[in-house]
N, C-alpha and C positions, 0 to 999 in steps of 0.2 A: 953536124952532130949525127952520130950513128944511132939508128934505132935498135935498141936491145930487146924490146918487147914487141913481137909481131902484132899483138892485139892493139897496142898503142898506135902503131903505124897504120893499121887498118882503120882504127877509129879516126885518126887524123885525116886519112883519105876520104872516109865516108863523110866526115863533117865538112871537108872542103868541097866535095861534090854537092852536098846538101846546101851549103852556103851559096854556091854558084847557081843552083837551080831555083831557089826561092829567095826573094828579096822583100824586105820590109820597105817602109818609106825611105827615101833617100836620106842618108846621114842619120839614121835612127841610132841613138846612143847605145841601146842594148845590142843591136846587130853589129855595130862598129866594135864594141868591146868584145863580143864573141869572136869576131873575125881576127882581132888582134891576139886574143887568147889562143885561138886555133893555130895561128901562124907562129907565135913566139913561145908557146908553152913547152916546157921540158917534158920528156917522156914520162917522168915520174908523176907530174901533175895530170897529164892526160890519162895515165893508168889509174891514178887515184880517182879522177872524175868518173872513169868507167866503172870503178868499184862502187862509187856512190850511186850512180844510176842503176846499177844492177841490184843493189840492196833496196833502193826505192821501188823498183819493179817487183822484186820478190815480196816486199811488204804489201804492195797493192794486190798481188796475186793471192796472198794469204787472206786479206780482207775479203776479196771476192769469193774465194773458196769457202770461207766461214759463212758468208751470206747465202751461198748456194746450199750449204748443209742445213742452214736454218730453214730455208724455203722447203727443202725436201722433207725435213722433220715435220714441219707444219702440215704439209700435204699428207704425210703418212698418218698423222694424228687425226686428221679429219676423216680418214678412211676413203676408200674408193667411191666414186660417184656411180652407183649402180641403181638402176631402176628396174623393178620387177614388172614384167609385162605378161599378163595372162593371155593365153591363146585358147579360145573356145572351140 
């Protein structure tokens, strides 16, 4: 099968390397299913999975950005922590 999407091919290579570098317990059903999916998945499925992962990461990024904005707003509402020191 010819790879039409270079990103899907890159993703498959990355997953294959990752799979060979880290191993779960022997015959772990989750890892075995992932290995079979990586080996047999058509490019469209790999590309679709890549899109799902990207959207999930963008969602997490948005949540983190919102939390940082809230922390910054709370800090600015409290005002700066300044102490006046008199020098005689």
